[in-house]
C-alpha positions in Angstrom: -50.6 -1.6 -15.6 -51.6 1.5 -13.8 -48.2 3.2 -14.1 -48.4 2.8 -17.9 -50.5 5.8 -18.9 -50.3 8.6 -21.5 -52.3 11.6 -22.5 -54.2 12.0 -25.7 -52.7 15.3 -26.6 -52.9 18.5 -24.6 -56.7 18.5 -24.6 -57.4 14.8 -24.4 -57.9 12.3 -21.4 -55.3 10.4 -19.6 -55.4 6.8 -21.0 -53.6 3.5 -20.7 -50.4 3.3 -22.6 -51.9 0.6 -24.8 -55.4 0.8 -26.2 -57.4 -2.1 -27.4 -58.6 -2.0 -31.1 -61.7 -4.1 -31.3 -62.5 -4.1 -34.9 -61.1 -7.7 -35.5 -63.7 -9.0 -33.0 -66.4 -8.4 -35.6 -65.1 -7.8 -39.0 -62.4 -7.9 -41.7 -60.1 -10.7 -40.2 -62.3 -13.7 -40.5 -64.6 -15.2 -38.0 -64.2 -14.3 -34.3 -65.5 -16.0 -31.2 -68.0 -13.7 -29.4 -67.5 -15.1 -25.9 -63.7 -15.1 -26.4 -64.0 -11.5 -27.6 -65.9 -10.4 -24.6 -63.5 -12.2 -22.2 -60.7 -10.5 -24.0 -62.2 -7.0 -23.4 -62.7 -8.0 -19.8 -59.2 -9.2 -19.4 -57.9 -5.9 -21.0 -59.8 -3.8 -18.5 -58.7 -5.9 -15.7 -55.0 -5.5 -16.7 -55.4 -1.7 -16.7 -56.3 -1.0 -20.4 -58.8 1.8 -20.4 -59.1 2.8 -24.1 -61.6 0.7 -26.3 -61.5 1.7 -29.9 -64.3 0.8 -32.4 -66.2 2.2 -35.3 -69.9 2.3 -35.9 -69.5 0.7 -39.4 -67.5 -2.4 -38.1 -69.8 -5.1 -39.2 -72.6 -2.5 -39.4 -72.9 -1.9 -35.7 -72.0 -5.3 -34.5 -68.7 -4.2 -32.9 -70.4 -1.4 -30.9 -73.0 -3.9 -29.6 -70.2 -6.3 -28.7 -68.4 -3.6 -26.7 -71.7 -2.5 -25.2 -72.3 -6.1 -24.0 -68.7 -6.4 -22.7 -69.2 -3.1 -20.7 -72.5 -4.2 -19.3 -71.1 -7.5 -18.1 -67.8 -6.1 -16.7 -67.4 -5.4 -13.0 -68.7 -1.8 -12.2 -65.1 -0.6 -11.2 -63.7 -1.7 -14.5 -66.6 -0.4 -16.5 -66.4 3.1 -15.0 -62.6 3.4 -16.0 -63.3 2.4 -19.7 -63.1 5.1 -22.3 -64.7 4.7 -25.7 -63.1 5.9 -29.0 -65.6 5.7 -31.9 -65.1 6.3 -35.6 -68.1 7.2 -37.8 -68.9 8.3 -41.3 -68.3 5.2 -43.5 -71.3 4.2 -45.5 -72.0 0.5 -46.0 -74.6 -1.5 -47.8 -76.4 -4.7 -46.9 -73.9 -6.8 -48.9 -71.0 -5.5 -46.8 -69.9 -3.1 -49.5 -68.2 0.1 -48.8 -69.3 3.4 -50.3 -68.5 7.0 -49.5 -67.9 8.9 -46.3 -70.5 11.3 -44.8 -69.3 14.2 -42.7 -72.3 16.4 -42.9 -73.4 18.0 -39.5 -76.8 16.3 -39.6 -75.2 12.9 -40.4 -72.5 13.4 -37.5 -75.4 13.8 -35.0 -77.3 11.0 -36.4 -74.4 8.6 -36.3 -73.7 9.6 -32.7 -77.3 8.9 -31.6 -77.1 5.3 -32.9 -73.6 4.8 -31.4 -74.7 5.9 -27.9 -77.6 3.5 -28.1 -75.6 0.5 -29.3 -72.8 1.1 -26.8 -75.2 1.6 -24.0 -73.4 4.7 -22.6 -74.4 8.3 -22.0 -71.4 9.8 -23.7 -68.5 8.9 -26.2 -65.1 9.8 -24.8 -63.5 10.4 -28.2 -65.5 10.8 -31.5 -63.9 11.1 -34.9 -64.9 10.8 -38.6 -63.0 7.7 -40.0 -61.9 9.5 -43.2 -62.4 13.2 -44.0 -65.4 13.7 -46.3 -63.9 15.4 -49.4 -67.3 17.0 -50.1 -67.8 18.6 -46.6 -65.4 21.1 -45.2 -63.6 19.6 -42.1 -64.6 22.7 -40.2 -68.3 21.7 -40.6 -67.7 18.1 -39.5 -65.6 19.1 -36.5 -68.0 21.9 -35.6 -70.9 19.3 -35.4 -68.8 17.2 -33.0 -68.1 20.3 -30.9 -71.8 20.8 -30.6 -72.1 17.3 -29.3 -69.3 18.1 -26.8 -71.2 21.1 -25.6 -74.4 18.9 -25.0 -72.4 16.3 -23.1 -72.9 13.5 -25.7 -69.1 13.6 -26.5 -66.1 14.4 -24.4 -63.2 14.8 -26.8 -62.9 15.4 -30.6 -60.5 13.2 -32.5 -59.4 12.9 -36.2 -58.6 9.8 -38.3 -56.3 9.5 -41.2 -56.4 13.2 -41.9 -53.7 15.1 -43.8 -51.6 17.7 -42.2 -53.6 20.5 -43.8 -56.9 19.2 -42.5 -55.4 18.6 -39.1 -54.5 22.4 -38.9 -58.0 23.4 -40.2 -59.7 21.1 -37.6 -57.6 22.4 -34.8 -58.4 26.0 -35.7 -62.2 25.0 -35.4 -62.1 23.2 -32.0 -59.7 21.6 -29.6 -58.5 18.2 -31.1 -57.4 15.5 -28.6 -55.7 13.0 -31.0 -55.3 11.7 -34.5 -55.9 8.0 -35.2 -53.6 6.9 -38.0 -51.5 3.7 -39.0 -48.0 3.7 -37.6 -45.7 0.8 -37.3 -42.1 -0.3 -38.0 -43.0 -0.8 -41.7 -45.5 2.0 -41.9 -43.7 5.3 -41.1 -45.2 7.8 -43.5 -46.5 10.1 -40.7 -43.0 11.0 -39.7 -42.6 13.2 -42.7 -45.3 15.7 -42.1 -48.2 14.6 -40.0 -46.3 13.8 -36.8 -44.4 17.2 -36.8 -47.8 18.8 -37.2 -49.6 17.0 -34.4 -46.7 17.7 -32.1 -46.6 21.4 -33.0 -50.4 21.6 -32.2 -50.3 19.4 -29.0 -52.4 16.7 -30.6 -51.8 13.0 -29.5 -51.6 9.9 -31.8 -53.4 6.7 -31.3 -51.6 4.4 -33.6 -53.4 1.5 -35.3 -51.8 -1.2 -37.3 -48.9 -1.5 -35.1 -48.5 -5.1 -36.1 -49.6 -4.3 -39.7 -52.7 -6.5 -39.5 -50.7 -9.5 -38.1 -48.0 -9.2 -40.8 -45.3 -8.3 -38.4 -46.7 -10.3 -35.4 -44.3 -13.1 -35.8 -47.2 -15.5 -36.2 -48.0 -15.0 -39.9 -46.9 -17.6 -42.4 -46.6 -17.4 -46.2 -49.0 -20.4 -46.7 -51.8 -19.0 -44.5 -55.2 -19.1 -46.0 -57.6 -16.3 -45.6 -61.2 -16.9 -44.6 -64.3 -15.2 -46.1 -64.3 -11.4 -45.7 -60.7 -11.3 -44.5 -59.3 -7.9 -45.7 -55.9 -9.2 -46.0 -56.8 -11.3 -49.0 -56.9 -8.1 -51.0 -54.2 -6.0 -49.1 -51.1 -5.5 -51.4 -48.7 -6.2 -48.6 -50.1 -9.8 -48.2 -49.8 -10.6 -52.0 -47.2 -12.6 -53.9 -43.6 -11.3 -53.8 -44.7 -8.4 -51.6 -45.6 -11.0 -48.8 -42.3 -12.8 -49.1 -40.3 -9.6 -48.9 -42.2 -8.4 -45.9 -41.8 -11.7 -44.1 -38.2 -11.5 -44.7 -38.2 -8.3 -42.8 -40.1 -10.1 -40.0 -37.3 -12.6 -39.8 -34.8 -9.9 -39.4 -36.8 -8.5 -36.5 -37.1 -12.0 -35.0 -33.3 -12.2 -34.7 -33.5 -9.0 -32.5 -36.4 -10.3 -30.6 -34.7 -13.6 -29.9 -31.6 -11.8 -28.6 -33.7 -9.9 -26.1 -35.8 -12.9 -25.1 -39.1 -11.4 -26.3 -41.5 -12.0 -29.2 -41.6 -10.3 -32.6 -44.9 -8.7 -31.6 -43.5 -7.3 -28.4 -40.6 -5.8 -30.2 -43.0 -4.2 -32.9 -45.3 -2.8 -30.1 -42.3 -1.6 -28.0 -40.9 0.2 -31.0 -44.1 2.3 -31.4 -44.2 3.0 -27.6 -40.6 4.2 -28.0 -41.5 6.9 -30.5 -42.9 9.3 -27.9 -45.1 9.8 -24.9 -47.7 11.3 -27.3 -48.3 8.0 -29.0 -50.7 5.3 -27.7 -50.5 2.1 -29.8 -53.8 0.3 -30.3 -53.4 -3.5 -30.2 -55.9 -5.6 -32.1 -55.9 -8.6 -29.9 -58.9 -10.9 -30.4 -58.0 -13.5 -27.8 -56.7 -13.5 -24.3 -53.5 -15.1 -25.4 -52.7 -12.4 -27.9 -53.7 -9.7 -25.4 -51.2 -11.2 -22.9 -48.5 -11.2 -25.4 -49.2 -7.5 -26.4 -49.3 -6.4 -22.8 -45.8 -7.8 -22.3 -44.5 -5.2 -24.6 -44.9 -2.7 -21.8 -42.0 -4.3 -20.0 -39.7 -4.3 -23.1 -37.0 -1.6 -22.9 -35.3 -0.7 -26.2 -32.0 1.0 -25.7 -30.1 3.1 -28.4 -28.4 -0.1 -29.7 -31.7 -2.0 -30.0 -33.3 0.9 -31.8 -30.3 1.1 -34.3 -30.5 -2.7 -34.9 -34.2 -2.3 -35.6 -33.5 0.6 -38.0 -30.9 -1.4 -39.8 -33.1 -4.5 -40.0 -36.2 -2.7 -41.2 -35.3 0.8 -42.6 -38.1 3.3 -43.2 -40.0 2.5 -46.4 -38.6 -1.0 -46.4 -42.1 -2.7 -46.8 -43.3 -3.9 -50.2 -46.8 -2.9 -51.2 -49.2 -0.2 -50.1 -51.1 -0.6 -46.8 -54.6 -0.4 -48.6 -55.8 -1.4 -52.1 -55.5 1.4 -54.6 -59.2 2.3 -54.5 -58.9 3.2 -50.9 -55.7 5.1 -51.0 -57.3 8.4 -52.1 -59.0 8.7 -48.7 -55.9 8.6 -46.7 -53.9 11.5 -45.3 -50.6 9.9 -46.0 -49.1 8.4 -49.2 -49.2 4.7 -48.1 
């Protein structure tokens, strides 16, 4: 996969065309197998994937320790090519609850110290607050990360789910490599204001949720039961009539995928790849099987007719339900 690379904006590193989102290996999507998760990280690195994305609050540090173990046990050549992308700032409690976000400079440096230890690395390649702290000017949060860059603890500054206004303020404070934000066939809000802003400023996009948490993977069924702690049990897009409507969209995509001899997931990932060289999709594969399927999207070419067919099957704003429960929507930089 060495030929499949992209840059994280004008100031960011050169990375694999697909990144591996590791959250599901620890939290929010039901139980995961630790050995299988580590094997999947190793398989991703072996296939040429270089970008590993995590958050210090994913299962309260579990995900970082998992990645740390995967890096320690990977062949040296692969370990040296791995780039870590870390989100911080979400405050949790012992019961697994979610509280506020903390972007104070002292907190930024505190979070980073713990992440470096859990990951077992001497620097974090891209560091970003998970959601902008409404009580702390973004300039102060970004300024604290810039200090970490100066000291060699962080290589590049990123953002996550920030509004266009906050992106501009952050970029005026220090060089920003990329914005991590949800982007998929059924989640296209960033096209209105955020994507034009990042392109104007030379900031890349790392797109998460490209399969909409499995909803448009082609493997999700209406009768699926959610395990304990599965975020989707509360997600509006997975509820009642919303779910049926969204699965109807998936079936429309399946017709296009079948005609091309590929899977629905591969069509969905290839569509995000087609949106520009400045966009790096994060695939949330938790198993080697799903990773292999996702990597197959790199060999899918969508021509003008394919893209038109996808647009007709799933127009912008076609999805039913918001992407997060109402209580979480106020922290996002986009409407949905």
